[in-house]
C-alpha positions as CSV (number, residue, x, y, z in Angstrom):
1,M,-16.3,-14.7,3.3
2,V,-19.6,-13.9,5.0
3,A,-22.6,-14.4,2.9
4,G,-24.2,-11.1,2.1
5,A,-21.1,-8.9,3.3
6,K,-20.7,-5.4,1.6
7,P,-18.0,-5.5,-0.9
8,A,-15.0,-3.3,-0.7
9,V,-12.0,-2.8,-3.1
10,V,-8.7,-2.9,-1.1
11,L,-5.4,-1.7,-2.6
12,L,-2.9,-4.3,-1.8
13,S,0.7,-3.8,-2.6
14,G,2.3,-6.6,-0.4
15,G,3.7,-4.3,2.2
16,M,2.9,-3.9,5.8
17,D,0.5,-1.0,5.6
18,S,-1.5,-2.5,2.9
19,A,-1.7,-5.8,4.7
20,T,-3.0,-4.0,7.8
21,V,-5.4,-2.2,5.9
22,L,-6.9,-5.6,4.3
23,A,-7.1,-6.9,7.9
24,L,-8.9,-4.0,9.0
25,A,-11.4,-3.8,6.3
26,K,-12.1,-7.8,6.8
27,A,-12.6,-7.2,10.6
28,E,-15.1,-4.6,9.5
29,G,-16.9,-7.2,8.0
30,F,-16.4,-6.4,4.2
31,A,-16.1,-8.8,1.4
32,C,-12.5,-7.7,0.1
33,H,-11.6,-7.5,-3.6
34,C,-8.0,-6.9,-3.6
35,L,-6.2,-4.9,-6.2
36,S,-2.5,-5.0,-6.9
37,F,-0.5,-3.5,-9.8
38,R,2.4,-4.7,-12.0
39,Y,3.6,-1.3,-13.1
40,G,7.0,-1.7,-13.9
41,Q,8.3,-1.6,-10.4
42,R,11.9,-2.9,-9.7
43,H,10.9,-6.3,-8.4
44,S,8.0,-8.7,-8.3
45,V,8.3,-10.4,-5.0
46,E,5.9,-7.9,-3.6
47,L,3.2,-9.3,-5.8
48,M,4.0,-12.6,-4.8
49,A,3.5,-11.4,-1.0
50,A,0.2,-9.7,-2.2
51,Q,-1.1,-12.9,-3.5
52,Q,-0.1,-14.8,-0.4
53,L,-1.5,-12.1,2.0
54,A,-5.0,-12.0,0.0
55,S,-5.3,-15.8,0.4
56,E,-4.3,-15.8,4.3
57,L,-6.3,-12.8,5.3
58,G,-9.4,-14.2,3.5
59,A,-9.9,-11.8,0.6
60,A,-13.0,-12.5,-1.5
61,E,-10.5,-12.1,-4.7
62,H,-7.5,-10.7,-5.7
63,R,-6.6,-9.3,-8.9
64,I,-3.3,-8.0,-10.4
65,V,-3.5,-5.3,-13.1
66,D,-0.6,-4.7,-15.7
67,L,0.3,-1.3,-16.5
68,D,3.7,-0.4,-17.6
69,L,4.7,3.1,-16.0
70,S,8.3,2.2,-16.7
71,L,7.5,3.6,-20.2
72,F,7.8,7.2,-18.8
73,G,10.0,6.4,-15.8
74,G,10.9,9.5,-13.9
75,S,11.2,7.6,-10.5
76,A,14.0,5.2,-9.1
77,L,11.1,2.7,-8.8
78,T,10.3,2.6,-12.6
79,D,13.7,3.7,-14.2
80,A,16.7,1.3,-13.8
81,S,19.2,4.4,-14.5
82,I,17.8,5.9,-11.4
83,A,19.5,4.8,-8.2
84,V,17.4,4.1,-4.9
85,P,18.6,6.4,-2.4
86,E,20.3,4.8,0.5
87,T,20.6,7.7,2.8
88,P,17.9,10.0,4.0
89,G,17.3,13.2,1.7
90,E,15.1,16.3,1.7
91,G,12.1,17.0,-0.2
92,I,10.3,14.6,-2.5
93,P,12.3,11.7,-3.1
94,V,13.3,10.1,-6.2
95,T,11.3,7.0,-5.2
96,Y,8.0,9.0,-5.9
97,V,6.2,7.6,-8.9
98,P,4.7,10.3,-10.6
99,A,0.8,10.3,-10.1
100,R,1.0,6.6,-9.1
101,N,-1.9,6.7,-6.5
102,T,-4.0,8.9,-8.7
103,I,-3.7,6.0,-11.5
104,F,-4.3,3.2,-9.1
105,L,-7.1,4.9,-7.3
106,S,-8.9,5.7,-10.6
107,I,-8.6,1.9,-11.6
108,A,-9.9,1.0,-8.1
109,L,-12.8,3.5,-8.7
110,A,-13.9,1.7,-12.0
111,W,-13.7,-1.7,-10.4
112,A,-15.8,-0.5,-7.3
113,E,-18.5,0.6,-9.8
114,V,-18.7,-2.5,-11.3
115,L,-18.9,-4.4,-8.0
116,G,-21.2,-2.2,-6.5
117,A,-18.9,-1.2,-3.8
118,R,-18.8,2.3,-2.1
119,D,-15.9,1.6,0.0
120,I,-12.2,1.9,-1.6
121,F,-9.5,1.3,1.1
122,I,-6.0,2.3,0.6
123,G,-2.9,2.4,2.9
124,V,-1.6,5.9,2.4
125,N,0.2,7.5,5.8
126,A,1.1,10.8,6.3
127,V,3.1,10.5,9.4
128,D,6.0,8.0,9.0
129,Y,6.2,8.4,5.1
130,S,8.7,9.4,2.6
131,G,7.4,12.7,1.3
132,Y,5.0,11.6,-1.2
133,P,2.3,14.2,-2.4
134,D,-0.3,11.6,-3.2
135,C,-0.2,10.3,0.2
136,R,-1.8,13.5,2.1
137,P,-5.2,13.8,3.3
138,E,-5.8,17.0,0.9
139,F,-5.2,14.7,-2.0
140,I,-7.6,11.9,-0.9
141,R,-10.1,14.5,-0.1
142,A,-9.7,16.1,-3.7
143,F,-9.8,12.6,-5.3
144,E,-13.2,11.8,-3.3
145,A,-14.6,15.1,-4.4
146,M,-13.6,14.3,-8.2
147,A,-15.1,10.7,-8.0
148,Q,-18.4,12.2,-6.9
149,L,-18.6,14.0,-10.1
150,A,-17.0,11.3,-12.4
151,T,-19.2,8.5,-11.4
152,R,-22.7,6.9,-11.9
153,Q,-22.5,6.1,-8.2
154,G,-21.7,10.0,-7.3
155,V,-24.4,11.3,-9.7
156,E,-27.1,9.2,-8.2
157,G,-26.2,10.0,-4.8
158,A,-24.3,7.0,-3.5
159,G,-20.8,8.1,-4.3
160,P,-17.6,6.1,-3.1
161,C,-15.9,6.7,0.1
162,F,-12.2,6.5,0.1
163,R,-11.0,4.6,3.5
164,T,-7.7,5.6,4.9
165,P,-7.4,4.1,8.2
166,L,-3.7,4.6,8.7
167,I,-3.3,7.9,7.3
168,D,-2.8,9.7,10.9
169,L,-1.1,6.7,12.2
170,S,2.9,6.3,13.0
171,K,4.6,3.3,11.8
172,A,4.8,1.9,15.4
173,Q,0.9,2.3,15.8
174,I,0.6,0.4,12.2
175,I,2.4,-2.5,13.5
176,R,0.7,-2.7,16.8
177,Q,-2.9,-2.7,14.9
178,G,-1.7,-5.3,12.4
179,V,-0.3,-7.5,15.0
180,A,-3.5,-7.3,17.1
181,L,-5.5,-8.3,13.8
182,G,-3.3,-11.4,13.1
183,V,-1.0,-10.0,10.2
184,D,2.1,-11.9,10.0
185,F,4.7,-9.2,8.9
186,S,7.4,-11.4,8.0
187,K,5.2,-12.2,4.9
188,T,5.1,-8.5,3.7
189,V,7.6,-7.0,1.5
190,S,8.4,-3.1,1.8
191,C,11.9,-2.9,0.4
192,Y,12.1,-0.7,-2.7
193,Q,15.0,-3.0,-3.9
194,A,14.3,-6.6,-2.8
195,D,16.1,-9.2,-4.4
196,H,14.3,-12.3,-5.8
197,E,14.2,-14.2,-2.9
198,G,12.4,-11.4,-1.2
199,R,15.2,-10.1,1.0
200,A,15.1,-6.3,1.9
201,C,18.3,-4.2,1.2
202,G,18.1,-2.6,4.6
203,V,19.1,0.7,3.7
204,C,16.3,2.3,1.7
205,D,13.7,4.7,2.8
206,A,11.1,1.9,3.3
207,C,13.6,-0.4,5.2
208,R,14.6,2.5,7.6
209,L,11.1,3.4,8.3
210,R,10.1,-0.3,8.8
211,A,13.0,-1.0,11.2
212,K,12.2,1.9,13.3
213,G,8.9,0.8,13.6
214,F,9.6,-2.5,15.0
215,A,12.1,-0.7,17.2
216,D,9.7,1.7,18.5
217,V,7.1,-1.3,19.6
218,E,10.1,-3.0,20.9
219,M,9.1,-6.0,18.9
220,A,11.3,-8.4,17.0
221,D,11.7,-7.5,13.2
222,N,11.7,-10.7,11.3
223,T,12.3,-9.1,8.0
224,R,14.9,-10.8,6.2
225,Y,17.5,-8.1,5.4
226,R,20.6,-8.4,3.1
227,S,22.3,-5.4,5.3
228,Q,20.9,-4.9,8.7
229,P,19.3,-1.3,8.9
230,P,21.2,1.3,11.0
231,A,20.2,1.3,14.7
232,T,17.3,3.8,15.4
233,S,16.8,6.0,18.6
């Protein structure tokens, strides 16, 4: 970490998008304080990946917050009785976790105030995404407007800035950018139902989007799949 570097909070899930965002923030010269969540999701291997990525990409620190959204369920990621879809569907999928990004950003906002950080990075994407309402630009703008009213920083005229560098990029563009910044995508976990060894299912939305991204850039996909994703055009 460079002495005197400005602090930033970076949401780090352990997936390829958040790893790329961490590399981007680091390249901009920020001291990156990474934040992950153990929220009752189906597996913990993504958190192991987040810890490794934070270390290898030079984060200033990495914290994991425990909050159990499985108490409410309502999502295939937090309720074992709801199956993860293995074929494409219409509308908002059952892998959407109700209000997840609202909750995560609220906690990131609190930590940013303590750190004196104005910049909060999140890897939401509105191009190659699964239809989640809290990944859209209008959600980020609305949350930022709320944050100006709800924080000391905002009231005193130096409110937080929510940075979404991937929001208009395709998965292929994200991969190219990550590779250029030295991200080792084989160490990231995207799958909604990865096994305890970190092997991806190959059939969920996240696996299909990931595989298509590598196919689009004609780059080897070193993800360990239990089942090879269907061929993409």
